[in-house]
N, C-alpha and C positions, 0 to 999 in steps of 0.2 A: 217935894210928891209923888206918888205912882201914876200914872199914866193910861188912862181908859183907852184899850186896844179891840178891835174885831182878831177873834183868832180860829184856826180847827184846831178840834181838841178829839184823841181817842178815847175814849173812855170804857169801852166793852171789845173785844176782840171778837174778829167778824160782823160788827156793826156799821149802818152806814156811820161815815164822825156825823158833830156839832160841830157846828160856830156859834161861838160864844163869846159876848162879852170878857174883857180880862182885865184884871190892874197889873201892869212894868212898870216893878223900879225900879226908879233912876238905881246906875251903875257908880260901884263903888272901885277900889281904885286895881290898875290896871285893867277897867271893864268900858265899857265903850253901849254908848245905845244910839238904835238903827232903825229908823227911818225908812218902811222896807217897801221898794218898789215893784217888785217881782217876784214869784218863786213860782222852782219847775214842781209841778208834779211827778215828788219819782216815784218809782220800785219799791224802791227801800223804805220810803214814807208806809205801801202797803205791807208792806213784811209785817212789820211794825203793829200795824192793824189787825194783821192775820196771825203775829205771835209770834213768823218766821223770824224774826228779829226782836230778840225778847229782853224789851225794853218797861220799866215800870209803869203802871196810870196809873190818874188819870191824866193822858200825855198831849204836848201843845208840838203839832207834827209842822214837817217843815226843816230840808235843810242844805237846798238849793237855792239859797239867796241874794237876790241884791238889793243894792238901796246906799242910805245916804247916812252917815256915821251925823247925832245934832251935835258934837262939840266939835272942838278943836275946830277945824277946819272948812267941817260939811264936805269932808274927802265921799268920792261914791268908791261903795267896799263891795266882794265877794263874799260869802261867807265861805270858809272852808271848815268843813263836820269834824278833823280831825286834829285832837291835841296834842301840839311838840312839844316837848322837855328842852329838845335840845343838848343834852346831859347825857343818856342812854347813850349805847355802845350801836344804839340804828340810826341814833338824833344825827352824832357825829361821825358814823357812815355816812350821812344824804339819802338815808330809809325812812325817812318817817313816818311815812303809814306804817310801819314794824312799832311804834315807840312801846318802850313798855309802858309809860306811864298813861294810856289814851284810855282808860279809865276815871279818871280824877277829876272830866271833864264830858262823863256820855248825860245828864240828865241834869247835871245845872254849869254855871259858869264855874271857872277853876278853883274860888275859892269856898262853891259844895256847896253854897246855902242858897234855895228858891229863891226866884227873879221874878216869879208872875204865880199869883192867888186867880180865882175864878172870882163870881159875881160877890159866893158867900161868905170869899176868908178860906179857903184851903188850898193850901200850896199846889201847887200844877208842876209837872215835871217835864222837860224841853228835849229833844231827841239832839241826843248826838251833841249837847250844848249852844244848840243853836235858837231850835225853836221859831225857824224864822215863817210860816205858813200864819203869819199874822204881821197886823199892821205896824208897831214898833216890835223891838227885842231888845234885852239887854243884855250882852256876849263877851265873852275872854278878850281883848286886844286883841290876843292872839289868834281867836278865829276869823281874819279879817284878814281883807287880803286889799289892799288901793288900786285903783285899773282907773284906766279912762275915761271922763267924764263925757265925752263925745259916744261913746258905742250904747247903745239901750242896755236899757238895764235888765229887760225879760232874755236880750243873746245872752250876756254879761253870768246872768245869775247859773244859763247852762252847764255854764263851764265850771262854776261851779260841784259839782257830781259826775252825770251823765257823760254830757261828753269827755271829759278830763279821764274818767273812766276807761273809756272805750278807746278812743285814739291814744290814751297815755299804755295800755295796753297792746299796744302795737308798736309806738318810740319803746317806750322804757321797758317793759316785762320782756314783750318778744325780740323787741329790733330786728324787728322784719327788715331784708334786703330789696333792691330795689330787682324786678321778674322774676320775683318770688308768686308762686299760689300761694290760697289764700282761704280759708273756707270759715265763714259763718253759722255759727247754730244762733239763733233767733235775732230778726228786726226790728228790738223795738231802738226806745231814744238811746241805751248802749249798744245795742246789734250795730245802730247804723254808722253809729260814731266810729265804730271797730273799721268797720266799710270804709270811713271816709280816712281814718289811718293809714289803711292800708294802697289809699287809690293817693293819699302823699306820699306815700313812703316809697312809690314804684312798683307796687305792685304790678306784673301782669295778670293775671287771673284771679275775682276776686269771685268769689262762688257765695251765696243767699241761700241760707235751707227756713224757712219759717212754714209752718201750717197754717197764714192764711195769705192769698192772693194781695192783697190790697198793699201785704206788709212786703212784700217780696217785690209791687211795683214802684213802693217808695225806697226799696234798695238798689232798684237800677238806675234812680233819679241821685241817688251818693255816691255811685261809684262800682255798685258790683255787674260783670262784667256776665253771667253763670244769676240764674236761680232754679231754684230744688225749692218743690212743692213735696213737704216732709212725710214719707210715705213711709213704709214698711221696714225698708235695707236703706236709706243714705248714706252709708257705710260704702257701699257697694256703687251705688251713682257717681257720689264723689273718686273714686274709685277708677272708675273707667273715666270720669269727663278728664282725672288731671292723668291717666298713667299711667295707674300704683300711687295713687294718695296724694294730696298738698305738701306742700312747705311745712304750712302753718294751718291751725284750725282752732276755732275761736267758742267757747262754750256762754253762751250770755243770756241764760234763761234760770241761770238754776236747776239744772237738772242729774244726777249721777244716772243717770240711764244714757242721758244725752252725754257728759262728760265722756263717758266710757268709749260713746262712740266716736269723739273729737279724736279719742286715744287712737282705736281703731284704724281711725279714717285718711291719719299722715301717715308719710312713707315713710321710710330707714330713716332713722337719723331726725325726723320732724319731732313739733315744738307744735303741745297741745295746750292751750291756754284755758282756763277754766275762769272766768269772768263773775258768771252770776251764781247771787247767795240759795242756795240751796236748802229744802230744813233739818234743822239738827239731826235729824232720823235719819234723813239718807243718806246714802253708799253708792260708791262707785268702784268696779270692779275690774281689774286686769289679770290679765292670761301674767303670771309672774313670769313663765319657761320664757316669753318672748324677749323680758326684758335685757336681757343680752345680745340673744341673735339680732334682736333690733334696733336696740338703742334706740330707741324714743323716750323722751323730756316731760313729763305730763307736770306743769307750774300751777301756781293760783299768781292771780293777780289784782290786789285790793287797789281801789282809790285810781288803777292807772300805775300803780310804784312811783305817782308824783313825788316832788319838791312844792307845794303848790304855788310858796311864793317866786318858782324857779317859772313852774312849769302852767299857768295860770295868764303870765304877759303873754306864752309863746303864743299859747294858742286862741287867744287872742288876737295874736302878730299874722297868726295865718289867719284869721275872718278876715282881719282890716287889708290884707294881702288878697283881698279873696279867695282865697281856697278850703279854709275852710265855711264850709255853711253853717252859719244861726239859724236866720229866720227862718231857712226849708222846713226846720225838724219841727217849727211853733205847729201842731197838726191846727189846736184849737188857744183862744184864749177867754177866762172866765172871770167875773167879780168874786171877791170871799164867798160872800152868800152863795156862790155852785160847786162848789169845793164837792156836799154829797155828788153832785154829778160829776166832774173833774174826776174820784177816788173811782165811777161805775163807768165812766168811759177808758178810761185808764184797765183796768178790770176785763173789760172785754176786747182789750186791743183795736181800741178807735185809730188812739193816738200813738203819735212820735214821741211827743211830748205835747202836753198841757202843758198853762202857763197860766199862775193867780195875780194880775196886772192888781196893785192897789193903789 
């Protein structure tokens, strides 16, 4: 029998989300029912609301979730929003975030038919095969990673997207070396996680750039050694601070202009990593003539280039050792009925990370 649950829905782009009662179907073969305990309010969900990430509506939001499975042993789990077929060239070479079959579980579980319906019986799509911003969710077993039950759900949830995206960009994509200099454009939840990753990796200088002084104050608490209030020419300021440019720069906003600034800022032979998701119409311009002479590199990083079953436990081990700050990332906790306010706070830049607790 279907189970009734409250859920956060996007029904129209650029409109406030709604909190509605939905019906969640029981799992089919290869699926699991999860009772949610916490879900992070992630900028990717906001991008679905604005249409930057083009997913069909109506849509149950949420992918940064943690909870307890309803079947089997009652395992504590984190949602992983990427589908990994395990067979394509990218999966078998250890790069599952590039799986060729990701589109198969984008708005439903892998089997392909909806598992949730609204109060009138109309089918609903779910964000990245998760739909974790709800009291209950039915998802593919492949989307769940078991974790130690002693880890608070609100902390575990953050590892399901923002923290792994940021720390993974440092560890896996850039492979930042001890003693390096690092610039971070944007100090939201992902940017702060990049800063943490750079600190853990042993970077000597970590420069945070943002338009909000409150975000820069948070950046210092998470490991930034220097802060820059974004002005007309952050590139010039970065080059002056580092004597020619940082070794690495991370763009964590989703802006073609900032991606170009990150590339211009790095030293010769440096690496710029684009982490933020820009609008489809956005573009980045680079002076082609400089490419052979400066040997700089610009690359993307999706979900921290992670392998969820490897990197989630790795992140949580760092948390248990006191090296990775997770509780400190949570600026505010919300009830599910407060979801519209949670997204308003996210859009206004008030939170490092908001979390909905169930």
